[in-house]
ZAKE-310185 format. One record per residue (C-alpha): residue number from 1; residue in three letters; x, y, z. Coordinates in Angstrom, 2 decimals, always signed. Example, Ala and Ser with C-alpha at 12.3 -4.5 7.8 and 13.67 -1.06 7.14 Angstrom:
<recs>
{1; 'Ala'; {+12.30; -4.50; +7.80}},
{2; 'Ser'; {+13.67; -1.06; +7.14}},
</recs>
This chain:
<recs>
{1; 'Unk'; {+63.14; +93.63; +102.85}},
{2; 'Unk'; {+61.02; +93.48; +106.13}},
{3; 'Unk'; {+62.62; +96.62; +107.26}},
{4; 'Unk'; {+60.93; +98.87; +104.53}},
{5; 'Unk'; {+57.61; +97.14; +105.21}},
{6; 'Unk'; {+57.08; +98.98; +108.53}},
{7; 'Unk'; {+57.66; +102.25; +106.80}},
{8; 'Unk'; {+76.56; +107.77; +113.77}},
{9; 'Unk'; {+79.15; +109.56; +114.39}},
{10; 'Unk'; {+81.29; +109.18; +110.91}},
{11; 'Unk'; {+84.70; +110.41; +110.05}},
{12; 'Unk'; {+84.96; +113.69; +108.42}},
{13; 'Unk'; {+84.98; +113.26; +104.77}},
{14; 'Unk'; {+87.86; +114.49; +102.62}},
{15; 'Unk'; {+87.48; +117.84; +101.18}},
{16; 'Unk'; {+87.08; +118.79; +97.64}},
{17; 'Unk'; {+90.04; +117.97; +95.30}},
{18; 'Unk'; {+90.39; +118.02; +91.46}},
{19; 'Unk'; {+90.28; +114.25; +91.23}},
{20; 'Unk'; {+86.88; +114.18; +92.95}},
{21; 'Unk'; {+85.14; +117.31; +91.26}},
{22; 'Unk'; {+82.10; +116.89; +89.17}},
{23; 'Unk'; {+82.86; +115.25; +85.80}},
{24; 'Unk'; {+83.63; +117.65; +82.81}},
{25; 'Unk'; {+80.87; +117.79; +80.44}},
{26; 'Unk'; {+82.05; +120.65; +78.18}},
{27; 'Unk'; {+81.05; +118.64; +75.12}},
{28; 'Unk'; {+77.57; +118.08; +74.29}},
{29; 'Unk'; {+78.35; +114.61; +73.07}},
{30; 'Unk'; {+79.39; +113.58; +76.36}},
{31; 'Unk'; {+76.56; +111.78; +78.23}},
{32; 'Unk'; {+75.40; +113.48; +81.52}},
{33; 'Unk'; {+76.47; +111.22; +84.33}},
{34; 'Unk'; {+74.04; +110.75; +87.27}},
{35; 'Unk'; {+74.33; +108.64; +90.26}},
{36; 'Unk'; {+71.22; +107.29; +92.08}},
{37; 'Unk'; {+72.27; +106.94; +95.74}},
{38; 'Unk'; {+70.01; +105.35; +98.08}},
{39; 'Unk'; {+68.60; +101.97; +99.57}},
{40; 'Unk'; {+66.67; +99.00; +98.12}},
{41; 'Unk'; {+64.26; +101.50; +96.35}},
{42; 'Unk'; {+67.17; +102.53; +94.39}},
{43; 'Unk'; {+68.92; +99.11; +93.95}},
{44; 'Unk'; {+65.64; +97.45; +92.84}},
{45; 'Unk'; {+65.20; +94.71; +95.53}},
{46; 'Unk'; {+65.04; +91.37; +93.74}},
{47; 'Unk'; {+64.61; +93.00; +90.27}},
{48; 'Unk'; {+67.09; +92.77; +87.34}},
{49; 'Unk'; {+69.21; +95.96; +87.06}},
{50; 'Unk'; {+67.36; +97.11; +83.89}},
{51; 'Unk'; {+64.00; +97.19; +85.78}},
{52; 'Unk'; {+65.25; +99.07; +88.83}},
{53; 'Unk'; {+64.14; +102.89; +88.66}},
{54; 'Unk'; {+67.71; +104.23; +87.80}},
{55; 'Unk'; {+67.76; +102.33; +84.43}},
{56; 'Unk'; {+64.10; +103.12; +83.64}},
{57; 'Unk'; {+65.00; +106.92; +84.53}},
{58; 'Unk'; {+68.00; +106.69; +82.12}},
{59; 'Unk'; {+65.66; +105.41; +79.40}},
{60; 'Unk'; {+63.15; +108.12; +80.02}},
{61; 'Unk'; {+65.87; +110.82; +79.90}},
{62; 'Unk'; {+67.34; +109.21; +76.55}},
{63; 'Unk'; {+63.69; +109.14; +75.19}},
{64; 'Unk'; {+63.46; +112.81; +76.01}},
{65; 'Unk'; {+66.64; +113.66; +73.93}},
{66; 'Unk'; {+68.78; +113.97; +77.13}},
{67; 'Unk'; {+71.97; +111.68; +76.56}},
{68; 'Unk'; {+72.47; +110.57; +80.26}},
{69; 'Unk'; {+73.98; +107.58; +82.17}},
{70; 'Unk'; {+72.39; +106.83; +85.59}},
{71; 'Unk'; {+74.59; +104.74; +87.78}},
{72; 'Unk'; {+72.76; +102.59; +90.27}},
{73; 'Unk'; {+74.46; +103.08; +93.65}},
{74; 'Unk'; {+71.76; +101.60; +95.77}},
{75; 'Unk'; {+72.16; +99.08; +98.50}},
{76; 'Unk'; {+69.38; +96.99; +99.90}},
{77; 'Unk'; {+68.67; +97.77; +103.82}},
{78; 'Unk'; {+71.06; +101.02; +103.75}},
{79; 'Unk'; {+70.36; +103.87; +105.97}},
{80; 'Unk'; {+71.58; +107.44; +105.84}},
{81; 'Unk'; {+74.62; +106.36; +108.30}},
{82; 'Unk'; {+75.37; +103.93; +105.43}},
{83; 'Unk'; {+75.16; +106.46; +102.80}},
{84; 'Unk'; {+77.59; +108.71; +104.55}},
{85; 'Unk'; {+79.96; +105.67; +104.77}},
{86; 'Unk'; {+79.55; +104.96; +100.88}},
{87; 'Unk'; {+79.49; +108.57; +99.86}},
{88; 'Unk'; {+83.08; +108.77; +98.68}},
{89; 'Unk'; {+82.60; +105.72; +96.49}},
{90; 'Unk'; {+79.54; +107.23; +94.97}},
{91; 'Unk'; {+81.24; +110.63; +94.31}},
{92; 'Unk'; {+84.27; +108.85; +92.65}},
{93; 'Unk'; {+81.99; +108.22; +89.74}},
{94; 'Unk'; {+82.27; +112.12; +89.10}},
{95; 'Unk'; {+78.59; +112.76; +88.43}},
{96; 'Unk'; {+77.18; +116.03; +87.50}},
{97; 'Unk'; {+73.83; +115.07; +89.45}},
{98; 'Unk'; {+73.41; +113.04; +92.68}},
{99; 'Unk'; {+69.99; +111.70; +93.64}},
{100; 'Unk'; {+69.92; +111.20; +97.35}},
{101; 'Unk'; {+67.08; +108.74; +98.21}},
{102; 'Unk'; {+67.40; +107.56; +101.85}},
{103; 'Unk'; {+65.34; +107.54; +105.11}},
{104; 'Unk'; {+62.90; +104.40; +105.00}},
{105; 'Unk'; {+65.19; +102.23; +107.00}},
{106; 'Unk'; {+66.00; +105.08; +109.35}},
{107; 'Unk'; {+62.22; +105.59; +109.89}},
{108; 'Unk'; {+61.70; +102.10; +110.68}},
{109; 'Unk'; {+64.64; +101.78; +113.25}},
{110; 'Unk'; {+63.60; +104.92; +115.00}},
{111; 'Unk'; {+66.89; +106.62; +114.16}},
{112; 'Unk'; {+66.60; +110.19; +115.97}},
{113; 'Unk'; {+65.62; +112.78; +113.48}},
{114; 'Unk'; {+68.64; +114.82; +114.33}},
{115; 'Unk'; {+70.94; +112.18; +113.28}},
{116; 'Unk'; {+69.06; +111.47; +109.97}},
{117; 'Unk'; {+69.37; +115.17; +109.19}},
{118; 'Unk'; {+73.13; +115.37; +109.98}},
{119; 'Unk'; {+73.75; +112.45; +107.84}},
{120; 'Unk'; {+71.67; +113.98; +104.74}},
{121; 'Unk'; {+73.35; +117.20; +105.33}},
{122; 'Unk'; {+76.86; +115.63; +105.27}},
{123; 'Unk'; {+75.79; +113.83; +101.83}},
{124; 'Unk'; {+74.14; +117.09; +100.36}},
{125; 'Unk'; {+77.03; +119.64; +101.53}},
{126; 'Unk'; {+79.66; +117.26; +100.42}},
{127; 'Unk'; {+78.29; +116.71; +97.02}},
{128; 'Unk'; {+77.70; +120.47; +96.43}},
{129; 'Unk'; {+81.11; +121.35; +97.60}},
{130; 'Unk'; {+82.30; +119.40; +94.69}},
{131; 'Unk'; {+80.28; +121.26; +92.13}},
{132; 'Unk'; {+77.56; +118.31; +91.98}},
{133; 'Unk'; {+73.90; +119.19; +91.61}},
{134; 'Unk'; {+71.69; +117.41; +94.17}},
{135; 'Unk'; {+68.11; +116.04; +94.02}},
{136; 'Unk'; {+66.71; +114.95; +97.43}},
{137; 'Unk'; {+63.98; +112.55; +97.50}},
{138; 'Unk'; {+61.60; +112.80; +100.45}},
{139; 'Unk'; {+60.44; +109.83; +102.71}},
{140; 'Unk'; {+58.12; +109.29; +105.23}},
{141; 'Unk'; {+58.13; +107.37; +108.53}},
{142; 'Unk'; {+55.13; +105.35; +110.04}},
{143; 'Unk'; {+53.89; +106.24; +113.48}},
{144; 'Unk'; {+55.82; +103.53; +115.08}},
{145; 'Unk'; {+57.60; +105.92; +117.33}},
{146; 'Unk'; {+54.83; +108.62; +117.94}},
{147; 'Unk'; {+53.23; +111.08; +115.86}},
{148; 'Unk'; {+55.76; +113.76; +116.84}},
{149; 'Unk'; {+58.70; +111.62; +115.39}},
{150; 'Unk'; {+56.64; +110.95; +112.17}},
{151; 'Unk'; {+55.88; +114.73; +111.69}},
{152; 'Unk'; {+59.64; +115.86; +112.48}},
{153; 'Unk'; {+60.75; +113.03; +109.95}},
{154; 'Unk'; {+58.44; +114.38; +107.50}},
{155; 'Unk'; {+59.45; +117.84; +108.08}},
{156; 'Unk'; {+63.15; +117.36; +107.80}},
{157; 'Unk'; {+63.29; +116.73; +103.98}},
{158; 'Unk'; {+61.62; +120.19; +102.96}},
{159; 'Unk'; {+63.57; +121.75; +105.65}},
{160; 'Unk'; {+66.82; +120.25; +104.18}},
{161; 'Unk'; {+65.73; +121.34; +100.64}},
{162; 'Unk'; {+65.21; +124.94; +101.75}},
{163; 'Unk'; {+68.50; +125.13; +103.61}},
{164; 'Unk'; {+70.44; +123.78; +100.80}},
{165; 'Unk'; {+68.62; +125.21; +97.90}},
{166; 'Unk'; {+67.99; +121.80; +96.36}},
{167; 'Unk'; {+64.99; +120.53; +94.54}},
{168; 'Unk'; {+62.79; +118.13; +96.40}},
{169; 'Unk'; {+60.68; +114.92; +95.36}},
{170; 'Unk'; {+58.06; +115.38; +98.09}},
{171; 'Unk'; {+57.59; +111.57; +98.17}},
{172; 'Unk'; {+59.31; +109.11; +95.67}},
{173; 'Unk'; {+56.77; +106.35; +96.45}},
{174; 'Unk'; {+53.61; +108.53; +95.63}},
{175; 'Unk'; {+51.17; +106.42; +93.80}},
{176; 'Unk'; {+53.31; +103.38; +94.38}},
{177; 'Unk'; {+52.97; +102.37; +98.12}},
{178; 'Unk'; {+49.77; +100.63; +98.89}},
{179; 'Unk'; {+49.07; +99.58; +95.25}},
{180; 'Unk'; {+49.22; +95.71; +95.08}},
{181; 'Unk'; {+49.73; +96.02; +91.18}},
{182; 'Unk'; {+52.99; +97.91; +91.58}},
{183; 'Unk'; {+54.34; +95.93; +94.38}},
{184; 'Unk'; {+56.28; +92.60; +94.46}},
{185; 'Unk'; {+54.98; +89.42; +96.22}},
{186; 'Unk'; {+56.42; +90.64; +99.48}},
{187; 'Unk'; {+54.09; +93.50; +99.59}},
{188; 'Unk'; {+57.01; +95.87; +100.51}},
{189; 'Unk'; {+58.94; +96.57; +97.31}},
{190; 'Unk'; {+57.88; +97.92; +94.09}},
{191; 'Unk'; {+57.87; +95.54; +91.08}},
{192; 'Unk'; {+59.13; +96.64; +87.69}},
{193; 'Unk'; {+55.92; +98.75; +87.17}},
{194; 'Unk'; {+56.36; +100.38; +90.40}},
{195; 'Unk'; {+60.01; +101.32; +89.72}},
{196; 'Unk'; {+58.75; +102.71; +86.45}},
{197; 'Unk'; {+56.40; +105.14; +88.40}},
{198; 'Unk'; {+59.28; +105.96; +90.81}},
{199; 'Unk'; {+61.23; +107.00; +87.74}},
{200; 'Unk'; {+58.30; +108.92; +86.49}},
{201; 'Unk'; {+58.07; +110.70; +89.63}},
{202; 'Unk'; {+61.90; +111.73; +89.70}},
{203; 'Unk'; {+62.02; +112.41; +86.04}},
{204; 'Unk'; {+60.77; +116.04; +85.77}},
{205; 'Unk'; {+63.14; +117.11; +88.68}},
{206; 'Unk'; {+66.11; +115.30; +86.90}},
{207; 'Unk'; {+65.15; +116.77; +83.50}},
{208; 'Unk'; {+65.14; +120.29; +85.08}},
{209; 'Unk'; {+68.55; +119.73; +86.62}},
{210; 'Unk'; {+69.79; +118.12; +83.44}},
{211; 'Unk'; {+68.75; +120.97; +81.13}},
{212; 'Unk'; {+70.61; +123.39; +83.48}},
{213; 'Unk'; {+73.76; +121.32; +83.27}},
</recs>
């Protein structure tokens, strides 16, 4: 979408309950359940679901001998505030791992960095309180609102990763953004090959979390 090209006060979420705890995986025969939670980079804008990065990540994990199901909970155009609103539905899947990949649309719209931080904190802390491992994916903001905004936006991701002791993918679009061979005709969204590289960027971090599970 055009929004991604120029790369909230919310209700208190319900507390941890047995019904919403991370799914039981006591048997090694039960596939690991992972929810990929984000915007169009996750949903796979105009791509078949099988070509979006979550499906390709699932294939990579299974090829590595890790039985896993990766559920695509991406919504095109979504922001961190939208992620907070959709969080309960995502956690209802009872995943063992939650991949959090928001920020591109917040950066475009100039959402104040403290608001972006608060939304991401709500997502991460709520998942952790339910025993779900979190992988945070970093995003960048173009200097549309000044360099200070861009720097503050960049820094919030490693800051959050340190605060909540979660692994961080520094930039999920590394090697993809700006490469016309990896983008769709809109010049903004990854094509299937670009989505595969996103999966490759995320894979080692998810693998480490999966082995720990």
